[in-house]
DRENTORDO-44913 format. One record per residue (C-alpha): residue number from 0; residue in three letters; chain; x, y, z. Coordinates in nm, 2 decimals, always signed. Layout:
% residues N
NUM | ALA | A | X | Y | Z
...
//
This chain:
% residues 499
0 | MET | A | +0.77 | +3.22 | -5.03
1 | THR | A | +1.02 | +2.91 | -5.10
2 | ASP | A | +1.11 | +2.63 | -4.92
3 | GLN | A | +1.43 | +2.45 | -5.09
4 | THR | A | +1.50 | +2.15 | -4.92
5 | ALA | A | +1.73 | +1.97 | -5.24
6 | ALA | A | +1.76 | +2.04 | -5.64
7 | PRO | A | +1.54 | +1.73 | -5.79
8 | GLU | A | +1.69 | +1.54 | -6.07
9 | LEU | A | +1.66 | +1.77 | -6.38
10 | SER | A | +1.68 | +1.70 | -6.75
11 | GLU | A | +1.96 | +1.87 | -6.96
12 | GLU | A | +1.68 | +2.10 | -7.07
13 | GLU | A | +1.58 | +2.20 | -6.67
14 | LEU | A | +1.91 | +2.21 | -6.61
15 | SER | A | +1.97 | +2.48 | -6.89
16 | GLU | A | +1.68 | +2.67 | -6.75
17 | GLN | A | +1.81 | +2.69 | -6.38
18 | THR | A | +2.14 | +2.83 | -6.52
19 | ARG | A | +1.97 | +3.04 | -6.69
20 | VAL | A | +1.79 | +3.21 | -6.40
21 | ARG | A | +2.11 | +3.17 | -6.19
22 | LEU | A | +2.30 | +3.40 | -6.46
23 | GLY | A | +2.02 | +3.68 | -6.49
24 | LYS | A | +2.05 | +3.66 | -6.06
25 | ARG | A | +2.49 | +3.66 | -6.10
26 | ASP | A | +2.38 | +3.95 | -6.32
27 | ARG | A | +2.14 | +4.14 | -6.09
28 | LEU | A | +2.42 | +4.10 | -5.82
29 | ILE | A | +2.69 | +4.28 | -6.04
30 | ALA | A | +2.48 | +4.53 | -6.12
31 | SER | A | +2.39 | +4.61 | -5.82
32 | GLY | A | +2.75 | +4.70 | -5.74
33 | ALA | A | +2.82 | +4.35 | -5.55
34 | GLU | A | +3.08 | +4.11 | -5.63
35 | ALA | A | +2.93 | +3.75 | -5.75
36 | TYR | A | +3.26 | +3.61 | -5.66
37 | PRO | A | +3.49 | +3.85 | -5.44
38 | VAL | A | +3.83 | +3.82 | -5.36
39 | GLY | A | +3.83 | +3.81 | -4.98
40 | LEU | A | +3.57 | +3.80 | -4.71
41 | PRO | A | +3.60 | +3.97 | -4.31
42 | ILE | A | +3.57 | +3.55 | -4.21
43 | THR | A | +3.72 | +3.52 | -3.84
44 | THR | A | +3.64 | +3.17 | -3.80
45 | THR | A | +3.44 | +2.80 | -3.93
46 | ILE | A | +3.17 | +2.63 | -3.90
47 | PRO | A | +3.38 | +2.35 | -3.73
48 | ALA | A | +3.53 | +2.59 | -3.48
49 | VAL | A | +3.19 | +2.73 | -3.39
50 | ARG | A | +3.04 | +2.39 | -3.34
51 | ALA | A | +3.36 | +2.31 | -3.14
52 | GLU | A | +3.32 | +2.58 | -2.90
53 | TYR | A | +2.90 | +2.58 | -2.86
54 | GLU | A | +2.86 | +2.24 | -2.88
55 | ASN | A | +2.69 | +2.28 | -2.54
56 | LEU | A | +2.48 | +2.55 | -2.57
57 | GLU | A | +2.12 | +2.60 | -2.39
58 | THR | A | +1.80 | +2.60 | -2.58
59 | ASP | A | +1.74 | +2.96 | -2.69
60 | ALA | A | +1.99 | +3.12 | -2.58
61 | ALA | A | +2.29 | +3.40 | -2.73
62 | THR | A | +2.63 | +3.44 | -2.67
63 | GLY | A | +2.70 | +3.77 | -2.72
64 | VAL | A | +2.97 | +3.67 | -2.96
65 | THR | A | +2.97 | +3.77 | -3.31
66 | VAL | A | +3.18 | +3.58 | -3.54
67 | GLY | A | +3.20 | +3.59 | -3.96
68 | LEU | A | +3.21 | +3.26 | -4.13
69 | ALA | A | +3.13 | +3.09 | -4.47
70 | GLY | A | +2.97 | +2.77 | -4.62
71 | ARG | A | +2.75 | +2.60 | -4.89
72 | VAL | A | +2.41 | +2.66 | -4.89
73 | VAL | A | +2.25 | +2.29 | -4.88
74 | HIS | A | +1.88 | +2.42 | -4.74
75 | LEU | A | +1.68 | +2.72 | -4.80
76 | ARG | A | +1.37 | +2.77 | -4.67
77 | ASN | A | +1.21 | +3.14 | -4.69
78 | THR | A | +0.92 | +3.23 | -4.42
79 | GLY | A | +0.83 | +3.56 | -4.47
80 | LYS | A | +0.98 | +3.82 | -4.22
81 | LEU | A | +1.23 | +3.51 | -4.10
82 | CYS | A | +1.46 | +3.31 | -4.37
83 | PHE | A | +1.64 | +3.01 | -4.28
84 | ALA | A | +2.01 | +2.85 | -4.44
85 | SER | A | +2.21 | +2.52 | -4.37
86 | LEU | A | +2.55 | +2.62 | -4.45
87 | GLN | A | +2.80 | +2.30 | -4.50
88 | SER | A | +3.14 | +2.37 | -4.46
89 | GLY | A | +3.42 | +2.15 | -4.67
90 | ASP | A | +3.45 | +1.85 | -4.38
91 | GLY | A | +3.04 | +1.86 | -4.37
92 | SER | A | +3.03 | +2.02 | -4.07
93 | ARG | A | +2.71 | +2.24 | -4.09
94 | ILE | A | +2.54 | +2.54 | -3.91
95 | GLN | A | +2.21 | +2.74 | -3.92
96 | ALA | A | +2.19 | +3.09 | -4.07
97 | MET | A | +1.90 | +3.30 | -3.96
98 | VAL | A | +1.80 | +3.57 | -4.13
99 | SER | A | +1.54 | +3.85 | -3.99
100 | LEU | A | +1.39 | +4.11 | -4.10
101 | ALA | A | +1.45 | +4.28 | -3.76
102 | GLU | A | +1.88 | +4.22 | -3.81
103 | VAL | A | +1.94 | +4.28 | -4.16
104 | GLY | A | +1.64 | +4.53 | -4.30
105 | GLU | A | +1.39 | +4.52 | -4.52
106 | GLU | A | +1.64 | +4.54 | -4.86
107 | SER | A | +1.89 | +4.32 | -4.74
108 | LEU | A | +1.62 | +4.08 | -4.67
109 | ALA | A | +1.45 | +4.13 | -4.99
110 | GLU | A | +1.79 | +4.09 | -5.20
111 | TRP | A | +1.87 | +3.76 | -4.98
112 | LYS | A | +1.51 | +3.58 | -5.10
113 | ASP | A | +1.58 | +3.70 | -5.46
114 | LEU | A | +1.94 | +3.60 | -5.53
115 | VAL | A | +2.04 | +3.30 | -5.29
116 | ASP | A | +2.02 | +2.96 | -5.43
117 | LEU | A | +2.13 | +2.63 | -5.33
118 | GLY | A | +2.48 | +2.55 | -5.36
119 | ASP | A | +2.58 | +2.92 | -5.32
120 | HIS | A | +2.88 | +2.99 | -5.11
121 | LEU | A | +2.78 | +3.19 | -4.89
122 | PHE | A | +2.98 | +3.43 | -4.60
123 | VAL | A | +2.74 | +3.58 | -4.31
124 | SER | A | +2.83 | +3.77 | -3.99
125 | GLY | A | +2.63 | +3.80 | -3.70
126 | GLU | A | +2.59 | +3.65 | -3.30
127 | VAL | A | +2.60 | +3.30 | -3.24
128 | ILE | A | +2.30 | +3.17 | -3.07
129 | SER | A | +2.09 | +2.87 | -3.01
130 | SER | A | +1.72 | +2.85 | -3.18
131 | ARG | A | +1.41 | +2.81 | -2.98
132 | ARG | A | +1.44 | +2.45 | -3.11
133 | GLY | A | +1.81 | +2.44 | -3.00
134 | GLU | A | +1.97 | +2.46 | -3.35
135 | LEU | A | +2.32 | +2.63 | -3.32
136 | SER | A | +2.27 | +2.92 | -3.55
137 | ILE | A | +2.44 | +3.26 | -3.64
138 | LEU | A | +2.16 | +3.57 | -3.58
139 | VAL | A | +2.33 | +3.74 | -3.95
140 | LYS | A | +2.36 | +4.10 | -3.92
141 | GLU | A | +2.51 | +4.12 | -4.29
142 | TRP | A | +2.54 | +3.89 | -4.58
143 | LYS | A | +2.70 | +3.82 | -4.88
144 | ILE | A | +2.74 | +3.58 | -5.16
145 | ALA | A | +3.11 | +3.45 | -5.18
146 | ALA | A | +3.04 | +3.21 | -5.48
147 | LYS | A | +2.76 | +3.22 | -5.70
148 | THR | A | +2.66 | +2.92 | -5.85
149 | LEU | A | +2.51 | +2.81 | -6.18
150 | ARG | A | +2.40 | +2.44 | -6.15
151 | PRO | A | +2.16 | +2.37 | -5.89
152 | LEU | A | +2.30 | +2.06 | -5.65
153 | PRO | A | +2.19 | +1.74 | -5.67
154 | ASN | A | +1.94 | +1.57 | -5.45
155 | LEU | A | +2.11 | +1.57 | -5.14
156 | HIS | A | +1.87 | +1.28 | -4.97
157 | VAL | A | +1.91 | +1.02 | -5.27
158 | GLU | A | +2.28 | +0.83 | -5.29
159 | LEU | A | +2.44 | +0.93 | -5.55
160 | ASN | A | +2.51 | +0.62 | -5.84
161 | GLU | A | +2.87 | +0.49 | -5.92
162 | GLU | A | +2.91 | +0.67 | -6.22
163 | THR | A | +2.81 | +1.01 | -6.10
164 | ARG | A | +3.04 | +0.96 | -5.78
165 | VAL | A | +3.35 | +0.91 | -5.98
166 | ARG | A | +3.27 | +1.16 | -6.29
167 | ALA | A | +3.17 | +1.41 | -6.07
168 | ARG | A | +3.33 | +1.39 | -5.76
169 | TYR | A | +3.32 | +1.75 | -5.64
170 | LEU | A | +2.95 | +1.66 | -5.63
171 | ASP | A | +3.05 | +1.34 | -5.43
172 | LEU | A | +3.20 | +1.52 | -5.19
173 | ILE | A | +2.94 | +1.80 | -5.13
174 | ALA | A | +2.69 | +1.54 | -5.10
175 | ARG | A | +2.83 | +1.22 | -4.94
176 | GLU | A | +3.00 | +1.18 | -4.59
177 | GLY | A | +3.15 | +0.86 | -4.71
178 | ALA | A | +3.37 | +1.07 | -4.98
179 | ARG | A | +3.51 | +1.29 | -4.77
180 | ARG | A | +3.59 | +1.03 | -4.51
181 | MET | A | +3.79 | +0.88 | -4.77
182 | VAL | A | +4.01 | +1.16 | -4.84
183 | ARG | A | +4.08 | +1.22 | -4.47
184 | ASP | A | +4.15 | +0.86 | -4.45
185 | ARG | A | +4.39 | +0.83 | -4.75
186 | SER | A | +4.57 | +1.11 | -4.60
187 | ALA | A | +4.57 | +1.02 | -4.29
188 | SER | A | +4.73 | +0.65 | -4.40
189 | VAL | A | +4.95 | +0.86 | -4.65
190 | ALA | A | +5.10 | +1.02 | -4.35
191 | SER | A | +5.13 | +0.74 | -4.13
192 | LEU | A | +5.31 | +0.54 | -4.40
193 | ARG | A | +5.58 | +0.88 | -4.41
194 | LYS | A | +5.64 | +0.85 | -4.02
195 | THR | A | +5.66 | +0.49 | -3.99
196 | PHE | A | +5.94 | +0.45 | -4.27
197 | ALA | A | +6.09 | +0.78 | -4.05
198 | ASP | A | +6.11 | +0.64 | -3.80
199 | HIS | A | +6.30 | +0.34 | -3.94
200 | GLY | A | +6.56 | +0.59 | -4.06
201 | TYR | A | +6.45 | +0.59 | -4.50
202 | ILE | A | +6.51 | +0.87 | -4.72
203 | GLU | A | +6.21 | +1.00 | -4.92
204 | VAL | A | +6.30 | +1.07 | -5.26
205 | GLU | A | +6.17 | +1.12 | -5.63
206 | THR | A | +6.23 | +0.96 | -5.94
207 | PRO | A | +6.14 | +1.02 | -6.34
208 | MET | A | +5.80 | +0.95 | -6.42
209 | LEU | A | +5.90 | +0.98 | -6.77
210 | GLN | A | +6.17 | +0.75 | -6.80
211 | THR | A | +6.38 | +0.66 | -7.17
212 | MET | A | +6.33 | +0.26 | -7.09
213 | HIS | A | +6.04 | +0.08 | -6.89
214 | GLY | A | +6.12 | -0.12 | -6.60
215 | GLY | A | +6.08 | -0.23 | -6.25
216 | ALA | A | +5.78 | -0.49 | -6.33
217 | SER | A | +5.67 | -0.70 | -6.62
218 | ALA | A | +5.36 | -0.45 | -6.77
219 | ARG | A | +5.27 | -0.29 | -7.09
220 | PRO | A | +5.38 | +0.07 | -7.04
221 | PHE | A | +5.25 | +0.37 | -7.21
222 | VAL | A | +5.42 | +0.53 | -7.49
223 | THR | A | +5.48 | +0.88 | -7.52
224 | HIS | A | +5.68 | +1.12 | -7.78
225 | SER | A | +5.95 | +1.40 | -7.65
226 | ASN | A | +5.94 | +1.67 | -7.90
227 | ALA | A | +6.27 | +1.84 | -7.72
228 | PHE | A | +6.46 | +1.55 | -7.71
229 | ASP | A | +6.29 | +1.37 | -8.03
230 | THR | A | +6.25 | +1.07 | -7.87
231 | GLU | A | +6.03 | +0.78 | -7.75
232 | LEU | A | +5.91 | +0.81 | -7.40
233 | PHE | A | +5.74 | +0.59 | -7.15
234 | LEU | A | +5.51 | +0.70 | -6.83
235 | ARG | A | +5.69 | +0.48 | -6.54
236 | ILE | A | +5.53 | +0.16 | -6.46
237 | ALA | A | +5.76 | +0.11 | -6.13
238 | PRO | A | +6.03 | +0.36 | -5.97
239 | GLU | A | +6.23 | +0.02 | -5.85
240 | LEU | A | +6.58 | +0.05 | -6.10
241 | PHE | A | +6.61 | +0.44 | -5.99
242 | LEU | A | +6.55 | +0.34 | -5.64
243 | LYS | A | +6.83 | +0.10 | -5.67
244 | ARG | A | +7.05 | +0.32 | -5.83
245 | ALA | A | +7.03 | +0.61 | -5.50
246 | VAL | A | +7.06 | +0.30 | -5.27
247 | VAL | A | +7.41 | +0.19 | -5.48
248 | GLY | A | +7.51 | +0.61 | -5.46
249 | GLY | A | +7.46 | +0.54 | -5.09
250 | ILE | A | +7.14 | +0.61 | -4.97
251 | GLU | A | +7.08 | +0.28 | -4.79
252 | ARG | A | +6.70 | +0.30 | -4.71
253 | VAL | A | +6.50 | +0.53 | -4.94
254 | PHE | A | +6.14 | +0.51 | -5.04
255 | GLU | A | +5.88 | +0.71 | -5.26
256 | ILE | A | +5.51 | +0.72 | -5.26
257 | ASN | A | +5.47 | +0.79 | -5.67
258 | ARG | A | +5.25 | +0.75 | -5.93
259 | ASN | A | +5.29 | +0.46 | -6.17
260 | PHE | A | +5.08 | +0.38 | -6.53
261 | ARG | A | +5.04 | +0.04 | -6.68
262 | ASN | A | +4.88 | +0.03 | -7.06
263 | GLU | A | +4.65 | -0.27 | -6.91
264 | GLY | A | +4.28 | -0.36 | -6.80
265 | ALA | A | +4.10 | -0.16 | -6.54
266 | ASP | A | +3.84 | -0.35 | -6.29
267 | SER | A | +3.76 | -0.32 | -5.90
268 | THR | A | +4.12 | -0.37 | -5.78
269 | HIS | A | +4.31 | -0.22 | -6.11
270 | SER | A | +4.33 | +0.12 | -6.25
271 | PRO | A | +4.60 | +0.23 | -6.53
272 | GLU | A | +4.71 | +0.56 | -6.31
273 | PHE | A | +4.76 | +0.43 | -5.94
274 | ALA | A | +4.96 | +0.55 | -5.64
275 | MET | A | +5.22 | +0.28 | -5.51
276 | VAL | A | +5.48 | +0.29 | -5.23
277 | GLU | A | +5.83 | +0.15 | -5.28
278 | ALA | A | +6.09 | +0.10 | -5.07
279 | TYR | A | +6.48 | +0.02 | -5.01
280 | GLN | A | +6.69 | -0.16 | -4.71
281 | ALA | A | +7.06 | -0.19 | -4.77
282 | TYR | A | +7.17 | -0.50 | -4.56
283 | GLY | A | +6.81 | -0.64 | -4.55
284 | ASP | A | +6.61 | -0.88 | -4.68
285 | TYR | A | +6.26 | -1.03 | -4.77
286 | ASN | A | +6.23 | -1.13 | -4.40
287 | GLN | A | +6.26 | -0.77 | -4.25
288 | MET | A | +6.04 | -0.59 | -4.52
289 | ALA | A | +5.77 | -0.83 | -4.45
290 | ASP | A | +5.84 | -0.70 | -4.09
291 | LEU | A | +5.79 | -0.38 | -4.19
292 | THR | A | +5.55 | -0.36 | -4.41
293 | GLN | A | +5.31 | -0.57 | -4.12
294 | GLU | A | +5.40 | -0.23 | -3.94
295 | MET | A | +5.31 | +0.02 | -4.19
296 | ILE | A | +4.97 | -0.11 | -4.27
297 | GLN | A | +4.85 | -0.17 | -3.87
298 | LYS | A | +5.03 | +0.14 | -3.84
299 | ALA | A | +4.78 | +0.28 | -4.10
300 | ALA | A | +4.45 | +0.13 | -3.95
301 | LEU | A | +4.53 | +0.27 | -3.62
302 | ALA | A | +4.57 | +0.59 | -3.81
303 | ILE | A | +4.25 | +0.61 | -3.97
304 | GLY | A | +4.05 | +0.41 | -3.71
305 | ASP | A | +4.21 | +0.38 | -3.39
306 | SER | A | +4.22 | -0.03 | -3.39
307 | LEU | A | +4.34 | -0.36 | -3.57
308 | VAL | A | +3.96 | -0.40 | -3.61
309 | VAL | A | +3.85 | -0.21 | -3.91
310 | THR | A | +3.48 | -0.19 | -4.03
311 | LEU | A | +3.44 | -0.24 | -4.39
312 | ALA | A | +3.20 | -0.06 | -4.57
313 | ASP | A | +2.95 | -0.36 | -4.60
314 | GLY | A | +2.96 | -0.38 | -4.20
315 | SER | A | +3.18 | -0.66 | -4.16
316 | GLU | A | +3.47 | -0.66 | -3.97
317 | TYR | A | +3.83 | -0.75 | -4.04
318 | ASP | A | +4.12 | -0.80 | -3.79
319 | PHE | A | +4.45 | -0.71 | -3.92
320 | GLY | A | +4.61 | -0.77 | -3.53
321 | GLY | A | +4.87 | -1.00 | -3.45
322 | GLU | A | +5.16 | -1.17 | -3.65
323 | TRP | A | +5.06 | -1.27 | -4.01
324 | ASP | A | +5.10 | -1.59 | -4.14
325 | ARG | A | +5.39 | -1.67 | -4.37
326 | ILE | A | +5.32 | -1.97 | -4.60
327 | SER | A | +5.54 | -2.14 | -4.86
328 | MET | A | +5.40 | -2.10 | -5.24
329 | LEU | A | +5.49 | -2.48 | -5.30
330 | ASP | A | +5.44 | -2.63 | -4.96
331 | SER | A | +5.06 | -2.48 | -4.94
332 | LEU | A | +4.99 | -2.56 | -5.31
333 | ASN | A | +5.03 | -2.93 | -5.26
334 | ALA | A | +4.89 | -2.93 | -4.94
335 | ALA | A | +4.59 | -2.81 | -5.12
336 | SER | A | +4.59 | -3.02 | -5.42
337 | GLY | A | +4.77 | -3.35 | -5.31
338 | TRP | A | +5.03 | -3.31 | -5.58
339 | GLN | A | +5.39 | -3.28 | -5.52
340 | ILE | A | +5.51 | -3.00 | -5.72
341 | THR | A | +5.88 | -2.86 | -5.70
342 | ALA | A | +6.06 | -2.58 | -5.88
343 | HIS | A | +6.20 | -2.86 | -6.14
344 | THR | A | +5.84 | -3.00 | -6.24
345 | PRO | A | +5.88 | -3.04 | -6.57
346 | LEU | A | +5.65 | -2.80 | -6.80
347 | ASP | A | +5.45 | -3.09 | -6.98
348 | GLU | A | +5.36 | -3.21 | -6.59
349 | LEU | A | +5.28 | -2.86 | -6.49
350 | ARG | A | +5.02 | -2.85 | -6.82
351 | GLY | A | +4.86 | -3.16 | -6.74
352 | TYR | A | +4.79 | -3.06 | -6.38
353 | ALA | A | +4.67 | -2.72 | -6.51
354 | ASP | A | +4.45 | -2.88 | -6.76
355 | SER | A | +4.31 | -3.12 | -6.50
356 | VAL | A | +4.18 | -2.89 | -6.32
357 | GLY | A | +4.09 | -2.65 | -6.60
358 | VAL | A | +4.33 | -2.37 | -6.52
359 | GLU | A | +4.44 | -2.18 | -6.81
360 | VAL | A | +4.81 | -2.02 | -6.86
361 | GLY | A | +4.86 | -1.74 | -7.10
362 | GLN | A | +5.23 | -1.72 | -7.06
363 | PRO | A | +5.33 | -2.12 | -7.08
364 | THR | A | +5.64 | -2.14 | -6.82
365 | PRO | A | +5.72 | -2.34 | -6.55
366 | GLY | A | +5.67 | -2.05 | -6.30
367 | LYS | A | +5.32 | -1.90 | -6.47
368 | TYR | A | +5.20 | -2.24 | -6.42
369 | ILE | A | +5.23 | -2.30 | -6.06
370 | GLU | A | +5.17 | -1.98 | -5.94
371 | GLU | A | +4.84 | -2.00 | -6.13
372 | LEU | A | +4.73 | -2.34 | -5.99
373 | TRP | A | +4.81 | -2.18 | -5.66
374 | GLU | A | +4.56 | -1.87 | -5.71
375 | HIS | A | +4.33 | -2.21 | -5.81
376 | PHE | A | +4.38 | -2.41 | -5.49
377 | VAL | A | +4.53 | -2.19 | -5.22
378 | LYS | A | +4.43 | -1.82 | -5.29
379 | PRO | A | +4.06 | -1.82 | -5.24
380 | GLY | A | +4.12 | -2.00 | -4.90
381 | LEU | A | +4.31 | -1.71 | -4.73
382 | THR | A | +4.11 | -1.50 | -4.47
383 | ARG | A | +4.40 | -1.36 | -4.26
384 | PRO | A | +4.66 | -1.11 | -4.42
385 | THR | A | +4.90 | -1.39 | -4.52
386 | PHE | A | +5.29 | -1.32 | -4.71
387 | VAL | A | +5.32 | -1.59 | -4.94
388 | MET | A | +5.65 | -1.67 | -4.93
389 | ASP | A | +5.94 | -1.79 | -5.20
390 | PHE | A | +5.83 | -1.77 | -5.59
391 | PRO | A | +5.97 | -1.92 | -5.91
392 | VAL | A | +6.29 | -1.81 | -6.04
393 | ASP | A | +6.15 | -1.74 | -6.40
394 | THR | A | +5.88 | -1.52 | -6.32
395 | SER | A | +6.05 | -1.28 | -6.11
396 | PRO | A | +6.36 | -1.17 | -6.29
397 | LEU | A | +6.47 | -0.89 | -6.02
398 | VAL | A | +6.50 | -1.11 | -5.73
399 | ARG | A | +6.77 | -1.29 | -5.57
400 | ASP | A | +6.80 | -1.68 | -5.57
401 | HIS | A | +6.68 | -1.82 | -5.29
402 | ARG | A | +6.98 | -1.90 | -5.00
403 | THR | A | +6.82 | -2.26 | -4.96
404 | GLU | A | +6.57 | -2.39 | -5.22
405 | ALA | A | +6.73 | -2.40 | -5.59
406 | GLY | A | +6.46 | -2.29 | -5.86
407 | LEU | A | +6.32 | -2.05 | -5.60
408 | VAL | A | +6.33 | -1.68 | -5.55
409 | GLU | A | +6.36 | -1.46 | -5.21
410 | LYS | A | +6.01 | -1.28 | -5.29
411 | TRP | A | +5.63 | -1.27 | -5.13
412 | ASP | A | +5.29 | -1.19 | -5.18
413 | LEU | A | +5.09 | -1.02 | -4.90
414 | TYR | A | +4.71 | -1.09 | -4.93
415 | VAL | A | +4.47 | -0.96 | -4.75
416 | ARG | A | +4.08 | -1.01 | -4.77
417 | GLY | A | +4.17 | -1.19 | -5.10
418 | PHE | A | +4.35 | -0.96 | -5.34
419 | GLU | A | +4.73 | -0.89 | -5.32
420 | LEU | A | +4.82 | -0.57 | -5.17
421 | ALA | A | +5.23 | -0.61 | -5.10
422 | THR | A | +5.53 | -0.77 | -5.25
423 | GLY | A | +5.87 | -0.79 | -5.11
424 | TYR | A | +6.20 | -0.87 | -5.21
425 | SER | A | +6.55 | -1.01 | -5.13
426 | GLU | A | +6.70 | -0.80 | -5.41
427 | LEU | A | +6.92 | -0.94 | -5.67
428 | VAL | A | +7.23 | -0.77 | -5.69
429 | ASP | A | +7.47 | -0.93 | -5.87
430 | PRO | A | +7.51 | -0.76 | -6.22
431 | VAL | A | +7.62 | -1.05 | -6.40
432 | ILE | A | +7.30 | -1.26 | -6.27
433 | GLN | A | +7.08 | -0.95 | -6.34
434 | ARG | A | +7.24 | -0.93 | -6.71
435 | GLU | A | +7.12 | -1.29 | -6.80
436 | ARG | A | +6.78 | -1.23 | -6.67
437 | PHE | A | +6.73 | -0.92 | -6.88
438 | VAL | A | +6.85 | -1.16 | -7.21
439 | GLU | A | +6.58 | -1.39 | -7.11
440 | GLN | A | +6.29 | -1.13 | -7.08
441 | ALA | A | +6.44 | -0.94 | -7.39
442 | LYS | A | +6.42 | -1.29 | -7.56
443 | LEU | A | +6.03 | -1.33 | -7.45
444 | ALA | A | +6.01 | -0.90 | -7.55
445 | ALA | A | +6.12 | -1.02 | -7.89
446 | ALA | A | +5.87 | -1.35 | -7.93
447 | GLY | A | +5.58 | -1.07 | -7.89
448 | ASP | A | +5.52 | -1.07 | -7.46
449 | PRO | A | +5.39 | -0.71 | -7.46
450 | GLU | A | +5.49 | -0.69 | -7.05
451 | ALA | A | +5.84 | -0.85 | -7.08
452 | MET | A | +6.14 | -0.61 | -6.98
453 | ARG | A | +6.41 | -0.45 | -7.18
454 | LEU | A | +6.78 | -0.50 | -7.14
455 | ASP | A | +6.86 | -0.15 | -6.91
456 | GLU | A | +7.24 | -0.10 | -6.98
457 | GLU | A | +7.22 | +0.18 | -6.75
458 | PHE | A | +7.13 | +0.02 | -6.43
459 | LEU | A | +7.33 | -0.27 | -6.50
460 | ARG | A | +7.65 | +0.01 | -6.55
461 | ALA | A | +7.49 | +0.14 | -6.23
462 | LEU | A | +7.49 | -0.23 | -6.04
463 | GLU | A | +7.83 | -0.28 | -6.13
464 | TYR | A | +7.94 | -0.03 | -5.93
465 | GLY | A | +7.78 | -0.20 | -5.65
466 | MET | A | +7.48 | -0.25 | -5.45
467 | PRO | A | +7.50 | -0.39 | -5.12
468 | PRO | A | +7.26 | -0.71 | -5.02
469 | SER | A | +6.91 | -0.51 | -4.99
470 | GLY | A | +6.58 | -0.65 | -4.93
471 | GLY | A | +6.23 | -0.40 | -5.13
472 | MET | A | +5.90 | -0.39 | -5.09
473 | GLY | A | +5.61 | -0.22 | -5.30
474 | MET | A | +5.27 | -0.15 | -5.21
475 | GLY | A | +4.95 | -0.02 | -5.36
476 | VAL | A | +4.83 | +0.31 | -5.17
477 | ASP | A | +4.52 | +0.28 | -5.36
478 | ARG | A | +4.48 | -0.11 | -5.29
479 | LEU | A | +4.58 | -0.02 | -4.88
480 | LEU | A | +4.26 | +0.21 | -4.85
481 | MET | A | +4.00 | -0.07 | -5.04
482 | ALA | A | +4.19 | -0.30 | -4.76
483 | LEU | A | +4.14 | -0.09 | -4.47
484 | SER | A | +3.77 | +0.05 | -4.60
485 | GLY | A | +3.63 | -0.31 | -4.83
486 | LEU | A | +3.57 | -0.05 | -5.12
487 | GLY | A | +3.69 | -0.09 | -5.49
488 | VAL | A | +3.97 | +0.10 | -5.62
489 | ARG | A | +3.76 | +0.37 | -5.80
490 | GLU | A | +3.62 | +0.49 | -5.41
491 | THR | A | +3.97 | +0.53 | -5.31
492 | ILE | A | +4.10 | +0.75 | -5.61
493 | LEU | A | +3.97 | +1.09 | -5.58
494 | PHE | A | +3.99 | +1.16 | -5.94
495 | PRO | A | +3.99 | +0.77 | -6.11
496 | LEU | A | +4.02 | +0.79 | -6.49
497 | VAL | A | +3.72 | +0.67 | -6.69
498 | LYS | A | +3.58 | +0.70 | -7.06
//
């Protein structure tokens, strides 16, 4: 008799042999008049429900209650007249199935030993009992294959490597509680975001993912072609310009949880395809959006962990509680560097500062030098969640000029655990100034900048009908889970893009 606890790591040749054997079992199952993949089964309950109801059942006790449930076989032990299987539900809950000669008969027991493999989905019906070892079990009176697997499971006692986890997430979900927990946590956090928006009177909308002109951020787009319209289209890099159209139309508090696509590099914090939440509030500004963003993140932390102090993947803790710091980009840069940089510091002087500390700037504009120098001096020292306020105007073409500081705009970036998590603006709603900013971006595009925005006449036309003073914010959903879990972006996306 066999004692199968987990399939070993197999070569492709061995996998092919395992598949051949399992295909033979599938054929024998069908030849017997049974189904390898039945359309329906007489299921009456679930493994988690049975465990919850009978978690305190005494050792070696019977309930007299018959149930029908299904799960995946993750442990299998055949020992003469009594066979055992551990069935696992989608959430990782397990229950033991006991198949005895006395209960199912000789023919059924022989079929069990011949046909059931690790990984199979199995339906069992029988009495809920507790074994002599105190294990909650089903004393099986009837069983059926619910879905015959043709490949063996990976070794459930050995952690999958990262490549296997991201390339075969379905195996990761079967094998690892951390993967299942991330799915639950992501769902809970997104539900929390939606509830916070609803509590503040926001309306959720959907905007186009295929656009005739990309905009709303500085990024390189994916380009495609529409056969129906015979035109070039872009996968959106941001929903901003359409959400602002909605505000023009009178949807004064609007948000979208969306998929964005940027044809750029991929690393531990970036993915070419990612989820983002973006929101706009008429008659608001960047201060109000910072308040809202802090509330959303703190409530998301509570939704998945019941505490503002979260435990990260490496076992360390991070505190999302209290009021978060708000620091000026220029003031914090000058305090850390000892220099006196302003929004009007000449480009040559900024270049000299950068050269003196070995900072390279890809796009040599005054604003980019300031931002890169800030990242060099200040960013590494940020520990608590921090809003970095008031950015140079030339790096933020969709943002309103600062109300008191010439050369700056009312923009913040939120840094958590060393990376940028969200951004917020007092929105630029003057169509004349917006056109000027677009023209400057168009010049950069003409000079070869692949991330520069294009002149969007349709959006400008909408602004000319009048957009009220507004605040806006955007936050990566994948990055939110990174902040709350301590994991990389490929772990927080269920099916990340890989080569």
